[in-house]
C-alpha positions in Angstrom: 38.3 18.7 39.0 35.0 17.8 40.2 33.6 19.5 38.0 34.9 18.0 35.1 34.0 14.7 36.5 30.3 16.0 37.0 30.4 17.1 33.7 31.3 13.9 32.4 28.7 11.9 34.5 26.0 14.4 33.8 26.6 14.1 29.9 26.5 10.2 30.1 24.0 10.1 32.0 22.1 12.3 29.7 23.1 10.6 26.8 22.2 7.1 27.8 19.0 8.5 28.5 18.4 9.7 25.0 19.9 6.3 23.6 17.1 4.4 25.7 14.0 7.0 24.4 15.8 6.7 20.8 15.6 2.9 21.3 12.3 2.7 21.7 10.8 4.5 18.9 13.3 2.3 16.7 12.2 -0.6 14.5 13.3 -4.0 14.7 14.7 -6.2 11.6 11.6 -8.3 11.7 9.5 -5.1 11.4 11.1 -3.7 8.3 11.0 -7.3 6.7 7.7 -7.6 7.4 6.8 -4.3 5.9 8.8 -4.5 3.1 7.2 -7.9 1.9 4.0 -6.5 2.7 4.1 -3.4 0.5 7.2 -3.8 -1.8 6.0 -3.3 -5.4 7.1 -7.0 -6.9 5.3 -8.4 -3.9 1.9 -6.8 -5.0 2.5 -7.8 -8.4 3.1 -11.4 -7.7 0.2 -11.3 -5.7 -1.7 -10.4 -8.9 0.0 -13.3 -11.0 -1.5 -15.5 -8.1 -4.8 -14.3 -8.9 -4.3 -14.3 -12.4 -3.3 -18.1 -12.0 -6.0 -19.1 -10.1 -8.3 -17.7 -13.0 -6.7 -20.0 -15.2 -7.2 -22.6 -13.3 -11.0 -22.1 -12.8 -11.4 -21.0 -16.3 -9.7 -24.5 -17.4 -12.6 -26.4 -15.2 -15.1 -24.5 -17.1 -14.5 -27.6 -19.8 -16.5 -29.3 -17.3 -19.9 -27.2 -17.3 -22.6 -27.0 -20.1 -22.9 -24.3 -22.6 -26.2 -22.6 -22.5 -27.4 -20.2 -24.5 -30.2 -18.8 -25.9 -31.0 -17.6 -29.7 -33.5 -15.8 -31.4 -33.8 -14.2 -34.8 -35.7 -12.5 -37.6 -35.3 -13.2 -41.3 -37.2 -11.8 -44.1 -36.4 -13.8 -47.5 -37.1 -12.4 -51.1 -38.5 -13.5 -53.7 -41.2 -15.6 -52.3 -42.3 -18.7 -53.7 -45.5 -20.0 -54.7 -46.8 -22.6 -56.2 -50.4 -22.6 -57.8 -52.8 -25.6 -58.6 -55.7 -25.4 -60.6 -59.0 -25.0 -58.6 -57.4 -24.8 -55.4 -55.2 -21.6 -55.7 -51.7 -20.4 -55.0 -49.8 -22.0 -51.8 -47.1 -20.3 -50.3 -44.3 -22.7 -49.9 -42.3 -21.3 -47.0 -42.6 -17.9 -45.3 -41.3 -14.9 -46.3 -41.1 -13.6 -42.4 -39.4 -16.0 -40.2 -39.3 -15.7 -36.1 -37.5 -18.0 -34.0 -36.3 -18.4 -30.5 -34.4 -21.4 -28.8 -33.1 -22.7 -25.6 -29.8 -24.4 -26.5 -27.8 -26.9 -24.3 -23.8 -28.3 -25.1 -22.7 -30.7 -22.3 -19.5 -32.7 -23.1 -20.0 -36.4 -21.9 -16.2 -37.2 -22.4 -13.4 -35.9 -24.2 -11.3 -39.0 -23.2 -8.9 -36.8 -20.7 -8.5 -33.4 -22.6 -10.1 -31.0 -20.1 -8.3 -32.7 -16.7 -4.9 -32.3 -18.6 -5.6 -28.8 -19.2 -6.7 -28.5 -15.5 -3.3 -30.0 -14.0 -1.5 -27.7 -16.7 -3.0 -24.6 -14.9 -2.4 -26.2 -11.7 1.3 -26.6 -12.2 1.7 -23.2 -14.0 0.1 -21.6 -10.6 2.7 -23.7 -8.1 5.4 -22.3 -10.2 3.9 -18.7 -9.7 4.0 -19.4 -5.8 7.4 -20.7 -6.1 8.5 -17.2 -7.8 7.2 -15.8 -4.3 9.5 -17.3 -2.6 12.0 -16.6 -4.4 11.4 -12.9 -4.2 10.9 -12.8 -0.6 14.2 -14.5 -0.2 16.0 -11.7 -2.4 14.4 -8.9 -0.5 15.2 -10.5 3.1 19.0 -10.7 1.7 19.0 -7.5 0.5 16.9 -5.6 3.9 19.3 -7.8 6.7 22.4 -6.2 4.3 21.0 -2.7 4.8 19.9 -3.0 8.0 23.1 -4.5 9.3 25.0 -1.7 7.2 22.7 1.0 9.2 23.5 -0.9 12.9 26.9 -0.3 12.4 27.0 3.2 11.0 24.7 4.4 14.1 27.2 2.6 16.4 30.0 4.0 14.8 28.8 7.4 14.7 28.0 6.7 18.5 31.8 5.8 19.1 33.0 8.6 17.2 30.7 11.2 19.4 32.7 9.6 22.6 36.2 9.8 21.0 35.6 13.4 20.0 34.1 14.0 23.5 37.4 12.8 25.1 39.6 14.3 22.7 37.8 17.8 23.2 38.3 17.5 27.4 41.8 16.7 26.4 42.1 19.8 24.6 40.9 21.4 27.4 43.4 20.0 29.9 46.4 21.0 27.7 45.4 24.1 26.9 45.2 25.1 31.0 48.6 23.0 30.8 49.7 25.2 28.3 49.1 28.4 30.3 50.5 27.5 33.1 53.9 26.4 31.0 53.7 22.6 31.4 52.4 21.9 27.6 53.5 23.1 24.4 52.1 24.9 21.6 52.7 21.2 19.7 50.2 18.9 22.2 47.7 21.5 21.6 47.9 21.7 17.9 48.3 17.9 17.6 45.2 17.5 19.6 43.0 19.7 17.5 44.3 17.8 14.5 42.9 15.0 15.7 40.0 16.4 16.3 39.5 17.6 12.9 40.3 14.2 11.5 37.8 12.5 13.9 35.2 14.8 12.8 35.6 14.1 9.3 36.0 10.2 10.0 32.3 11.1 11.6 30.9 13.3 8.8 31.8 10.4 6.7 29.9 7.8 8.7 26.9 10.2 8.7 26.9 10.5 5.2 27.2 6.7 4.3 24.2 6.3 6.9 22.3 8.8 5.0 22.4 6.6 1.6 21.8 3.0 3.9 18.8 5.1 5.1 17.5 6.3 1.8 17.8 2.9 0.5 15.8 1.5 3.5 13.1 4.4 2.8 13.1 2.8 -0.9 12.5 -1.0 0.2 10.0 0.6 2.9 8.1 2.5 0.2 8.3 5.9 2.7 9.9 9.2 1.3 13.9 9.0 1.1 14.4 12.0 3.8 12.3 9.9 6.1 14.7 9.6 9.5 15.0 6.2 10.5 16.7 4.7 13.8 16.9 0.6 13.5 17.3 -1.3 16.9 20.7 -3.0 17.3 19.7 -7.0 17.1 22.6 -9.0 17.0 22.9 -12.7 16.2 24.1 -15.1 18.6 27.0 -17.4 18.4 25.4 -21.3 17.0 26.9 -24.2 15.8 27.4 -24.5 12.1 26.8 -28.2 10.6 29.3 -29.8 7.8 29.6 -28.7 4.5 27.7 -32.0 3.2 24.7 -31.0 5.3 24.7 -27.7 4.8 24.6 -28.9 1.1 21.6 -31.0 1.2 19.4 -28.8 3.4 20.0 -26.1 0.7 19.3 -28.2 -2.4 16.0 -29.4 -0.9 14.6 -26.2 0.4 16.0 -23.5 -1.5 12.9 -21.6 -4.3 15.6 -21.6 -7.0 15.6 -25.6 -7.1 11.9 -25.9 -6.5 11.3 -23.4 -9.6 13.2 -25.3 -11.8 11.9 -28.3 -11.1 8.7 -27.2 -11.2 9.5 -25.7 -14.9 10.7 -29.4 -15.9 7.1 -30.6 -14.1 5.1 -27.9 -16.3 6.9 -28.7 -19.7 6.2 -32.4 -19.1 2.3 -31.9 -18.2 2.3 -29.3 -21.3 3.5 -32.6 -23.2 0.7 -34.7 -22.2 -1.7 -32.0 -22.4 -0.8 -31.5 -25.7 -1.1 -35.4 -26.7 -5.0 -35.4 -26.0 -5.8 -32.5 -28.3 -6.6 -34.4 -31.0 -8.4 -37.0 -28.7 -12.2 -37.4 -29.6 -15.0 -35.6 -27.9 -18.4 -36.9 -27.0 -21.0 -34.6 -26.3 -24.4 -34.1 -25.9 -27.2 -31.4 -27.3 -30.5 -30.0 -27.0 -32.2 -27.3 -28.5 -35.6 -26.0 -27.7 -37.8 -23.1 -28.7 -40.7 -21.6 -30.6 -40.5 -21.1 -34.8 -42.5 -20.5 -37.5 -44.7 -23.6 -38.7 -45.5 -25.6 -41.5 -48.6 -25.4 -44.2 -51.4 -24.3 -44.1 -50.7 -22.1 -41.4 -47.1 -20.9 -42.3 -47.0 -17.9 -39.5 -48.5 -19.8 -36.8 -45.9 -20.1 -34.1 -45.5 -23.8 -33.1 -43.1 -25.4 -30.2 -40.4 -27.5 -31.1 -36.8 -29.5 -29.7 -34.0 -31.4 -31.1 -31.9 -33.7 -28.9 -28.7 -35.6 -30.0 -25.5 -37.1 -29.4 -22.4 -36.1 -31.2 -19.0 -37.4 -31.5 -16.2 -35.6 -33.3 -12.7 -37.2 -34.0 -10.0 -35.1 -35.4 -8.2 -37.4 -38.4 -5.3 -34.7 -39.6 -4.4 -31.4 -37.8 -1.6 -30.8 -40.4 1.4 -32.1 -38.2 1.0 -29.0 -35.4 0.7 -31.6 -32.6 3.4 -33.6 -34.1 5.7 -30.3 -34.2 4.3 -28.8 -31.0 5.6 -32.0 -29.2 8.9 -31.2 -30.3 9.3 -27.9 -29.6 8.1 -29.0 -25.6 10.4 -31.9 -25.8 13.1 -29.7 -26.1 11.7 -27.0 -23.5 12.1 -29.8 -21.1 15.7 -30.7 -21.7 16.6 -27.1 -21.8 14.6 -26.7 -18.4 17.0 -30.1 -16.9 20.0 -27.8 -17.9 18.5 -24.8 -16.0 18.1 -27.1 -12.9 22.0 -28.1 -13.0 22.9 -24.6 -13.4 21.0 -23.4 -10.0 22.4 -26.7 -8.5 26.0 -26.0 -8.9 25.4 -21.6 -8.1 24.0 -23.1 -5.1 26.9 -24.9 -4.3 29.3 -22.4 -4.6 27.2 -19.7 -2.4 26.5 -22.2 0.0 30.3 -23.1 0.2 30.7 -19.1 0.2 28.6 -18.0 2.7 29.9 -21.0 5.2 33.6 -20.0 4.6 32.7 -16.0 5.6 30.7 -17.4 8.7 34.0 -19.2 9.7 36.1 -16.3 9.2 33.5 -13.7 10.6 33.7 -16.1 13.8 37.4 -16.4 14.3 37.5 -12.2 13.9 35.2 -11.9 16.8 37.4 -14.1 18.6 40.5 -12.0 17.4 38.8 -8.9 18.0 37.6 -9.5 21.6 41.1 -10.4 22.2 42.5 -6.9 20.9 39.6 -5.0 22.9 40.8 -6.6 26.3 44.3 -5.6 25.4 43.4 -1.8 24.2 41.3 -1.7 27.3 44.1 -2.9 29.6 46.5 -0.7 27.8 44.3 2.2 28.0 43.7 1.7 32.0 47.7 1.4 32.1 48.0 4.8 30.2 45.6 6.6 32.6 47.7 5.7 35.3 51.3 6.5 34.0 49.8 10.2 32.8 48.7 10.6 36.2 51.9 9.5 37.5 53.5 11.8 34.8 55.6 9.3 33.0 53.5 9.5 30.0 52.7 12.4 27.9 49.1 13.9 27.1 49.8 12.6 23.3 50.8 8.8 24.6 47.4 8.6 26.3 45.7 10.1 23.4 47.5 7.5 21.3 46.1 4.8 23.5 42.3 6.0 24.0 42.3 6.2 20.0 43.4 2.4 19.9 40.7 1.5 22.4 38.0 3.5 20.1 39.5 1.5 17.2 39.1 -2.0 18.9 35.6 -0.7 19.5 34.6 -0.4 15.9 36.7 -3.6 15.0 34.7 -5.3 17.8 31.1 -3.7 16.7 32.0 -4.6 13.0 32.9 -8.3 13.4 29.8 -9.2 15.8 28.1 -7.1 13.1 29.2 -9.1 9.9 29.0 -12.6 11.6 25.1 -11.6 12.2 24.9 -10.6 8.9 26.6 -13.8 7.1 24.7 -16.2 9.3 21.6 -14.5 8.1 22.7 -15.1 4.7 23.8 -18.8 4.9 20.4 -19.4 6.5 18.8 -17.6 3.2 21.6 -19.5 1.3 19.5 -22.7 3.1 16.4 -21.7 1.9 15.1 -20.9 5.5 12.5 -18.5 6.0 14.0 -15.1 7.9 10.8 -13.1 6.8 
């Protein structure tokens, strides 16, 4: 008996040491979130979209800058044109070989808000891309926490099953020794062996499920699917829950979906204003200076020349393009308003559902803690009764199995609470990454 106790203590210490060592090599939820959000392809893509949006804003601002160019050309004209005067000879009216080089400068002086509205429109589009980035981060966070806590549960469940198997094998060894002495039956041996087989099958199912979840997490992290992962067991502490109205107000103000729908309306309204400026007059300054062929009597002598002027362009009729474009954008504005209402309803449903799930998981924790205390107390009484010979080995195993099931139930309820707490934070628009 002393040897058995020594073996149990030694095994427990070895298991504890290995657990501490593994825990130091495990990855935290925060570490997973940071890595996923930094490296996931959709996040890299949205960063390129942001770069593109910045470039479009800069391009729209080029309307404030001058247009400067150097132009040069050579032209041969044939046939040549001459004029003859008696006593004076013939004169070439224009050069047949034409050379010209000039520096041209054009600057818009005022376009009645045309450029400024275009810049404002691209800034609104850029903000839309930034909000899209927040949406993707929230969706990734939600997916990560679901997989993370599934892995936490499966890791801990495997440990509980390992403990259960150790207990069952110790009982099997004990029963087999009793059978030799005639104080136990073959039925007790077979029943214990069946329980071991059943528990091993349960452990196999857990390991298979764990493998699937780890593969999914590796995919999010951008690692090979067979990479071994061990996550830290990080459970959320119990927190108070605000009223439904308070939660809804917070969610409707902070959720990226609401901001995205509102921003789409803002973009459409700015586009409507921008279209209204397309037919505005444009006042511009033009200047050109350079060298070209001269005049009579020396046509081929290059001379310096320049031209300076102010131009005013006033569009009169654009074939109703502006009119119908405004009708289209006006319809887009109304459509985006409907999207805003759909987003509002979806958020309300999600918040109410997550709040109910959180309440439910909290109640399950209280029930599971009570069941666990009862199962632990019952197992203690069963051990005492078994030592006194009041109950059989199988009855003690029943009590031991009930305690393992209570352990699993309590673990699951705590993990469900942690998951639901983070999900309601995501539903409220809070950043958990």
